[in-house]
C-alpha positions in Angstrom: 94.1 101.2 63.1 97.3 99.2 61.6 99.4 101.3 64.1 97.0 100.7 67.1 97.4 96.7 65.9 101.1 97.2 66.1 100.9 96.1 62.1 103.7 98.5 61.2 104.6 96.5 57.7 101.0 97.2 56.8 101.0 100.9 58.0 104.4 101.2 55.8 103.0 100.2 53.1 100.0 102.9 53.3 102.5 105.8 54.1 104.2 105.3 50.7 100.9 106.5 49.4 101.6 109.7 50.7 103.1 112.3 48.8 105.0 114.6 51.0 104.1 115.9 54.6 101.0 115.1 56.6 100.5 116.7 60.2 97.6 114.2 61.3 99.6 111.0 59.7 102.9 112.1 61.5 101.2 112.6 64.4 99.4 109.1 64.2 103.2 107.7 64.1 104.4 109.7 67.1 101.5 108.2 69.1 102.2 104.8 68.1 105.6 104.9 68.9 104.7 106.8 72.3 102.3 103.7 72.8 105.2 101.3 72.0 107.8 102.9 74.3 109.8 104.2 71.4 110.5 107.7 72.9 113.7 108.2 70.8 112.0 107.4 67.5 108.6 109.5 68.4 110.9 112.6 69.3 113.0 112.2 66.0 109.9 112.0 64.1 108.9 115.2 66.2 112.1 116.7 65.3 111.8 116.1 61.5 108.2 118.0 61.5 108.2 121.1 59.4 105.1 122.2 61.2 103.5 121.2 64.5 100.3 121.6 66.2 99.0 121.2 69.8 98.2 117.3 69.7 102.2 117.0 68.4 103.2 119.1 71.3 101.2 117.0 74.1 101.5 113.9 73.2 105.3 114.3 73.3 105.1 115.9 77.0 102.6 113.1 78.1 104.9 110.5 76.5 108.2 111.2 78.4 106.1 111.8 81.4 104.4 108.3 80.9 108.0 106.8 81.0 109.3 108.5 83.9 111.5 111.1 81.6 110.2 114.0 83.7 113.1 116.4 83.0 113.0 115.7 78.9 109.1 116.4 79.3 109.1 119.7 81.2 112.0 120.9 78.6 109.5 120.1 75.3 106.9 122.0 77.6 108.4 125.0 78.2 109.3 125.0 74.7 106.0 124.4 73.7 104.1 127.5 71.7 100.8 126.3 72.2 100.6 126.9 76.2 96.7 125.5 76.3 95.0 124.0 79.0 95.6 120.3 77.9 99.5 121.0 77.5 99.4 122.5 80.9 97.6 119.4 82.3 99.6 116.4 80.6 102.7 118.3 82.4 100.9 118.7 85.8 99.3 115.2 85.8 102.8 114.0 84.4 104.2 115.4 87.8 101.9 113.8 90.0 102.1 110.4 88.2 106.2 110.4 89.2 105.6 111.5 92.8 106.6 115.0 92.0 103.3 116.6 93.6 104.9 119.6 95.2 106.0 120.8 91.4 102.7 119.8 89.9 101.3 122.3 92.3 103.7 124.8 91.6 103.1 124.5 88.1 99.3 124.7 88.4 99.9 128.1 90.4 101.9 129.3 87.3 98.9 127.9 84.9 96.7 130.4 87.2 99.2 133.2 86.9 99.1 132.7 83.0 95.4 133.5 83.0 94.7 129.9 81.4 91.5 128.4 83.1 91.9 124.9 84.3 89.9 122.0 83.3 88.1 119.2 85.2 91.0 117.0 84.4 93.6 119.5 85.9 91.7 119.5 89.2 91.4 115.7 89.3 95.4 115.7 89.4 95.6 118.5 91.9 93.5 116.9 94.3 95.6 113.6 93.9 98.7 115.7 94.7 97.5 117.1 97.8 96.1 113.5 98.7 100.3 112.3 97.9 101.1 115.4 100.3 98.5 114.7 102.8 97.4 118.4 102.8 93.5 118.2 103.3 93.3 121.9 104.0 94.9 122.5 100.7 92.5 120.5 99.0 89.7 122.2 100.4 91.2 125.5 99.4 91.3 124.2 95.7 87.6 123.2 96.0 86.7 127.1 96.2 88.5 127.5 92.9 86.3 124.5 91.5 83.0 126.0 92.5 83.8 129.1 90.9 84.9 127.6 87.8 81.7 125.5 87.8 83.2 122.1 87.9 81.7 121.1 91.6 79.1 118.7 89.6 81.5 117.0 87.5 81.4 113.2 88.5 85.4 113.0 88.1 86.4 116.2 90.0 83.9 114.9 92.6 85.5 111.4 92.7 89.3 112.8 93.1 87.8 114.9 96.2 86.3 111.6 97.7 89.4 110.0 97.4 91.4 113.0 98.9 88.8 112.6 101.7 89.3 108.9 102.4 93.0 109.4 102.3 93.1 111.8 104.8 90.3 109.6 106.8 87.6 112.2 106.3 84.9 109.8 106.5 81.9 112.2 107.1 83.3 114.6 104.5 83.4 111.7 101.6 80.0 111.1 102.4 78.5 114.2 102.2 80.5 114.6 98.7 79.3 111.4 97.7 75.5 112.5 98.6 75.6 115.8 96.9 76.8 114.2 93.5 73.8 114.6 90.9 75.5 112.1 88.8 77.7 109.1 90.2 79.4 106.7 88.2 81.0 103.5 88.6 84.3 104.9 89.8 82.1 106.9 92.6 80.6 104.0 93.9 83.7 101.8 93.3 85.5 104.4 95.5 82.6 104.4 98.4 83.1 100.7 98.4 86.7 100.9 98.9 86.4 103.0 102.0 84.5 100.4 103.6 86.8 97.5 102.4 89.9 99.4 103.9 87.9 99.8 107.0 87.4 96.1 107.4 83.5 96.5 107.5 82.5 94.0 104.8 78.6 94.0 105.9 78.8 97.5 104.8 80.9 97.3 102.1 78.6 94.1 100.6 75.5 96.5 101.3 77.1 99.0 98.9 78.3 96.3 96.5 74.6 95.1 96.2 73.4 98.6 95.8 75.6 99.3 93.1 73.5 100.1 90.0 77.1 99.4 87.8 79.7 97.5 88.7 83.3 96.7 86.8 85.8 94.4 87.1 87.7 96.4 89.5 84.7 96.2 91.5 84.2 92.8 91.8 87.7 92.1 92.2 87.8 94.7 95.3 85.0 92.6 97.0 85.9 89.1 96.3 89.8 90.0 96.9 88.9 91.5 100.6 86.3 88.4 101.3 89.4 86.2 100.4 92.0 87.9 102.9 89.2 88.5 105.4 89.2 84.3 105.6 86.0 84.4 103.6 87.0 82.1 101.2 83.6 80.3 100.7 82.0 83.8 100.2 84.7 84.8 98.0 84.2 81.6 95.5 80.7 82.3 95.6 81.3 86.1 94.4 83.2 85.0 91.8 81.0 82.2 90.2 78.3 84.8 90.1 80.9 87.3 88.6 81.5 84.9 85.7 77.7 84.1 85.5 77.3 88.1 85.0 79.6 87.9 81.9 82.2 89.8 83.6 85.8 89.4 83.0 88.0 88.7 85.6 91.6 90.4 85.7 94.7 88.7 86.6 94.4 90.2 90.2 90.9 88.3 90.5 92.2 85.0 89.4 95.1 85.1 91.7 92.8 85.8 94.5 90.1 82.8 93.7 93.2 80.2 93.2 94.4 81.4 96.4 90.5 80.7 98.0 90.5 77.4 96.2 94.0 76.3 97.9 92.6 77.0 101.3 89.9 74.8 100.8 92.5 72.2 99.2 90.3 72.1 96.3 92.4 70.6 93.4 89.8 70.0 90.7 88.4 73.4 90.2 91.8 74.9 90.8 93.0 72.7 88.0 90.2 73.8 85.7 91.1 77.6 86.5 94.9 76.7 85.7 93.5 75.5 82.3 91.8 79.0 81.9 94.1 81.1 82.6 96.5 79.2 79.9 93.9 79.4 77.4 93.4 83.5 77.9 97.2 83.8 77.9 98.0 85.0 81.7 99.6 82.1 83.2 102.6 83.7 82.6 101.6 86.4 85.5 103.8 86.2 88.7 101.2 86.7 91.1 98.8 84.1 89.2 101.5 81.5 88.4 102.6 81.8 92.2 98.7 81.3 93.5 98.9 78.2 91.5 102.0 76.8 93.2 100.5 77.4 96.4 97.6 75.7 95.0 99.2 72.5 94.3 101.2 72.3 97.2 98.4 73.0 99.7 96.9 70.1 98.1 99.9 68.1 98.5 101.2 68.0 94.9 104.5 69.2 95.5 106.1 68.2 92.5 103.1 69.7 90.2 103.8 72.8 92.4 107.7 72.7 91.5 106.7 72.2 87.8 104.8 75.3 88.0 107.4 77.4 89.9 110.1 76.1 87.6 108.1 77.5 84.4 108.0 81.0 86.0 109.8 83.5 83.8 110.4 86.3 86.4 110.1 85.0 89.3 109.7 87.4 92.3 110.3 86.8 96.2 106.5 85.7 96.2 106.9 83.0 94.0 110.0 81.8 96.0 108.1 81.8 99.3 105.3 80.4 98.0 107.4 76.9 96.9 109.4 77.2 100.3 106.3 77.1 102.2 104.9 74.3 100.0 108.2 72.3 100.7 107.6 73.1 104.6 103.8 72.3 104.7 104.1 68.8 103.2 107.3 68.3 105.6 109.9 68.1 102.8 112.1 70.3 104.6 115.4 69.7 102.8 114.1 70.4 99.5 112.6 73.9 101.3 116.4 74.4 102.8 117.9 73.6 99.5 115.5 76.4 97.7 115.8 78.7 100.6 119.8 78.8 100.5 119.6 79.8 96.7 116.9 82.2 96.3 118.4 85.3 95.4 116.2 87.5 97.6 114.8 87.1 100.8 112.2 89.2 102.9 110.5 88.2 106.8 108.1 86.0 105.2 110.8 83.7 103.7 112.8 83.3 106.8 109.0 82.9 108.7 108.4 80.2 106.2 111.4 78.0 106.8 111.2 78.4 110.4 107.7 77.6 110.9 108.3 74.4 108.6 110.9 73.4 111.3 108.6 74.2 114.0 105.2 72.2 112.4 107.7 69.0 112.3 109.0 69.6 115.7 112.7 70.0 114.6 113.4 72.8 117.0 117.0 72.7 116.8 116.8 73.8 113.0 114.3 76.4 113.9 117.1 78.4 116.2 119.6 77.3 113.5 117.9 79.1 111.0 117.0 82.1 113.6 121.0 82.5 114.3 121.5 82.3 110.3 119.1 85.1 110.5 120.5 87.2 112.8 124.0 86.8 110.8 122.5 87.9 107.7 121.3 91.0 109.5 117.8 90.3 109.2 115.2 91.9 111.9 112.8 89.1 112.9 109.4 90.3 112.8 106.5 89.6 115.2 105.3 86.2 113.4 108.9 85.1 113.7 109.0 85.6 117.5 106.0 83.7 118.0 107.1 80.9 116.2 110.4 80.8 118.1 108.6 81.5 121.5 106.2 78.4 120.6 109.6 76.3 119.9 111.0 77.5 123.4 107.8 76.3 125.0 107.7 73.0 123.5 111.2 72.3 124.3 110.6 73.7 128.0 113.5 76.0 127.2 113.6 78.5 129.6 117.1 80.2 129.1 116.2 80.2 125.2 112.9 81.9 125.9 114.3 84.4 128.5 116.5 85.4 125.5 114.2 85.7 123.2 112.2 87.7 125.3 115.2 90.2 125.8 115.4 90.5 121.9 111.2 91.3 122.1 111.5 94.3 124.2 114.8 95.5 122.4 113.0 95.6 119.3 109.6 97.1 120.8 107.2 94.1 119.9 106.4 93.4 123.9 103.1 95.1 123.6 102.2 93.3 120.8 99.1 90.9 121.6 100.6 88.0 119.7 104.1 88.1 120.9 102.6 88.9 124.5 100.4 85.8 124.1 103.6 83.4 123.0 105.6 84.6 125.8 102.8 84.1 128.2 102.8 80.5 126.7 106.6 79.7 126.6 106.7 80.8 130.7 103.8 78.7 131.6 104.9 75.6 129.5 108.7 76.2 131.3 107.0 76.1 134.8 107.7 80.0 135.5 104.2 80.6 136.1 105.1 83.9 137.9 106.7 85.1 134.8 103.8 84.0 132.6 101.2 86.1 134.8 103.7 89.2 134.8 103.5 89.0 130.9 100.0 88.6 130.8 99.3 91.3 133.5 101.4 94.0 131.3 99.6 93.3 127.8 97.5 96.2 127.2 95.0 94.3 125.1 93.9 90.5 125.4 92.0 88.5 123.3 90.6 84.8 123.6 93.6 83.3 123.2 95.8 85.2 125.6 93.2 84.5 128.1 92.8 80.7 127.2 96.7 80.3 127.4 97.3 82.0 131.0 93.9 79.9 132.4 95.5 76.7 131.0 98.7 77.7 132.3 97.5 77.9 135.6 95.5 74.8 135.4 98.5 72.5 134.0 101.1 74.0 136.7 98.6 73.1 139.3 97.1 76.4 140.6 93.7 75.6 139.8 92.1 77.8 142.4 93.8 80.7 140.2 92.7 79.3 136.8 89.3 79.5 138.0 89.4 82.8 139.8 91.0 83.8 136.5 88.1 82.3 133.9 85.8 84.1 136.4 87.3 87.5 135.7 87.5 86.8 132.1 83.5 86.8 132.0 83.7 90.2 133.2 85.1 91.4 129.6 83.8 91.7 126.2 85.9 88.4 125.6 83.6 85.1 124.8 85.1 81.6 126.2 86.0 78.9 123.6 85.9 75.1 123.7 90.1 75.2 124.8 89.4 77.7 127.6 86.5 75.5 128.9 88.6 72.7 128.4 91.1 73.9 130.9 88.5 74.9 133.3 87.3 71.5 133.6 91.1 70.1 133.7 91.5 72.5 137.1 88.1 71.3 138.2 89.6 67.8 137.9 92.9 68.2 139.5 91.3 70.0 142.8 88.4 67.3 143.3 85.9 70.2 142.4 83.3 67.8 141.1 80.1 69.8 141.7 81.7 72.7 140.2 83.0 71.1 137.3 79.6 69.3 136.2 78.1 72.7 136.7 80.6 74.2 133.8 80.3 71.3 131.7 76.1 71.4 131.8 76.6 75.0 130.8 78.7 75.0 128.1 75.8 74.7 125.5 72.9 76.4 127.8 75.2 79.5 128.7 78.6 79.3 126.3 76.8 78.0 123.3 79.5 76.0 122.8 79.1 71.7 121.9 81.1 69.8 124.2 83.8 67.7 122.0 85.2 64.2 122.7 88.4 66.0 125.0 85.5 67.6 127.3 84.1 64.4 127.9 87.4 62.7 128.5 88.3 65.7 131.3 84.4 64.8 132.8 85.2 61.0 133.1 88.9 61.8 134.3 87.3 64.1 137.1 84.7 61.8 138.3 87.8 58.8 138.1 90.1 60.8 140.2 87.4 61.6 142.6 86.3 57.9 143.5 82.9 58.1 141.7 83.9 55.2 139.3 80.3 54.1 138.6 79.4 57.6 137.5 82.3 57.6 135.4 81.5 54.5 133.4 77.7 55.6 133.3 79.1 59.0 131.5 81.1 56.8 129.2 78.3 54.7 128.3 75.6 58.1 127.6 78.2 59.8 125.1 76.8 60.9 121.9 79.6 59.6 120.1 82.6 57.0 120.7 84.4 57.7 123.1 88.2 58.6 123.0 90.7 56.3 123.9 92.0 58.6 126.8 88.4 58.3 128.5 88.9 54.6 129.3 92.6 55.0 130.1 91.1 57.6 132.7 89.0 55.1 134.0 91.2 52.5 134.3 93.3 54.8 136.1 91.0 55.5 138.6 90.0 51.9 139.0 94.1 51.6 140.0 93.7 53.9 142.6 90.7 52.8 144.3 91.1 49.1 143.6 88.3 48.5 141.4 89.0 45.1 139.7 85.1 44.7 138.4 85.0 47.8 136.6 88.8 47.7 135.6 88.2 44.3 133.9 85.2 46.0 131.8 86.8 48.9 130.9 90.2 47.0 130.0 88.2 44.9 127.6 86.7 48.1 126.1 89.9 49.7 126.0 91.9 46.6 124.2 89.2 46.6 121.2 89.9 49.9 120.4 93.5 49.6 120.8 95.1 46.6 120.9 98.6 47.2 120.7 99.0 49.6 123.6 101.5 48.5 126.4 100.0 51.0 128.8 96.5 49.0 129.2 98.2 45.8 129.8 100.7 47.6 132.4 98.0 49.2 134.2 95.6 45.8 134.3 98.6 43.8 135.5 99.1 46.4 138.4 95.2 46.5 139.5 95.7 42.7 139.6 99.0 42.8 141.7 97.5 45.5 144.0 94.6 42.9 144.8 96.8 40.3 145.4 95.6 38.3 142.2 99.3 37.2 141.6 98.1 34.9 139.1 96.2 36.9 136.7 98.7 39.9 137.2 101.2 37.0 135.6 99.1 36.1 132.5 98.7 39.9 131.6 102.2 39.9 131.5 102.9 37.0 129.8 100.2 37.9 127.0 101.7 41.3 126.7 105.0 39.2 126.1 103.5 37.3 123.6 102.1 40.2 121.4 105.8 41.8 121.8 104.6 44.9 123.8 107.2 46.7 125.9 106.5 49.2 128.8 107.7 52.5 127.4 110.6 53.9 129.7 110.1 57.1 131.4 112.0 60.1 130.5 113.8 63.0 132.0 115.8 65.9 130.9 118.1 68.9 131.5 119.0 71.9 130.2 122.8 73.0 130.1 123.9 76.1 128.5 121.1 76.1 126.0 121.3 72.5 125.1 118.3 70.1 126.3 119.8 66.5 127.4 117.1 63.8 127.3 117.7 60.6 129.7 115.7 57.2 129.8 116.0 54.6 131.9 119.1 52.6 130.7 120.1 54.8 128.4 123.6 54.7 126.8 123.0 56.7 123.8 124.4 59.7 125.2 127.6 60.9 124.1 128.7 61.6 127.9 127.2 58.1 129.1 130.2 56.6 130.6 131.2 59.6 132.5 127.6 60.0 133.6 127.4 56.4 134.8 130.5 56.6 136.6 129.5 59.6 138.8 126.4 58.1 139.2 128.3 55.3 140.8 130.8 57.3 142.6 127.6 59.3 144.4 126.0 55.3 145.3 128.9 54.3 146.7 129.0 57.8 149.1 125.6 56.9 150.1 126.4 53.6 151.1 129.3 54.5 153.0 127.2 57.2 155.2 124.8 54.6 155.5 126.9 52.1 156.9 128.4 55.3 159.0 
């Protein structure tokens, strides 16, 4: 008892009462030292023994195997005079635990040759060895020996056989073994549950879970973890609550999963309660629990608390560093994220993706490519997620050259058939104006999801190819993919820009009845834009007034723009009044209204609007154009003098202007 409680002082007091050698006491001492990891002391005690029994030898063989000292274990096994099934099994299972499955099978054959009969633990280890080697036929061959030995109904043997079947993807065979078991324990049920969990069939996994006559902490943790990993965080938290109510004690893995689920809901208060609990029970120092807490505080906007948690972690691993870097990036503290990134002792692809995603999220596109170049120089191979972020940055910059360069790297690394990378490439080409290349990439994708279709339909619509956009949408309807709200927005946009009012109304009215999608504000705005562009200004105004919620700014702006085109001053005045109630500080409203008055010849009204605009301190925002030269984008504004070569540029413009005047005069 004292040894098991690591009370060596008290144990030594009792040892003094023994006169001479006691075999049982010595075995207790050897076992205690093995459990404490003091293998050299355990061997010293063993070597000093004037006599030994089977327990003495087996403890030393198992102890060396437990700590990976395989050669020493086998030396003692070969010297062991008590070659019973217990010592044979200790050596065989030790080989399997240390990854020497082939050696385990060779030793098992020697056991059979020696005439020693294997027990159920031996067969359990052999099935594990077959699973590790991926040899299902050999495992089935050993099953004949199991039947001959009469162990086919042993629960532990059947559990090992199920695990072998599952590892070899023999699902039907695993079910047959499970169904034929006369007695099932919690491991049997958990193994089958894990099968459905790995297959991603959460519905069937939950059905098995609910049917289980007995559960343990591992069963609960498996189910909670899979719900969280699959994005069902609410269900994971409900199951955790039920687990606690049924008085099961969550393990460190379960706590880590639950904290991660809370982080996704930004549930700070419940997360802090979990934090207090893990401190109380002494597992807060677990690196995965503490890393999850870092993630929780950062996702709740508490980066200072997250940093305190991070700094308290003694054995930081790459997950801990990534959690803190990701937290800084998420909250826009990019300098802190980069400083931490630069000093982290070890990086993986998640580390690089986190810092790149941070710069992308906050539109620092130059930094995105700086880090990417740094990544390549470090010899790191970008993963698919990194390429998706980089292509998104290229699309946002409309940088076709950068995008083409990335496309080449994607092909070289063999990612071109990945659905996410393919979608990002399609989006990049479409947003960069190369719609033909976008369509080629899209057509070559072996698999497409709703995002892929949406990107291509939207690309056609925004590039002015309305008919192609609608045609592609109709093609998509013949597949198993269901449209989403963004896809239907692109369809309405295409109808709006091609004057297909009736078709646009048809699609809008079908959103709830056919596609089961409730229209959002942007869908209504698109309809207002479509009616306004086609001159149906009264219908557009009625459409705004009939909206089930507060209309967007852009809805009024679209109607006002239509009023300018079709010179409708009456509706323009009413619309401008409502628009200014929403945003009084928008210069574009005043400019549009002034232009409408000017086009109608109402110069006094136009000047009054301009004076009011000046009084409020509003200025019309300047137009912007840009050009890409040698992978660098150069933006220009009207009368802009900020560019480093502005003097030369204006000099060249003046030269061209002079040449044009000369040619005009000639």
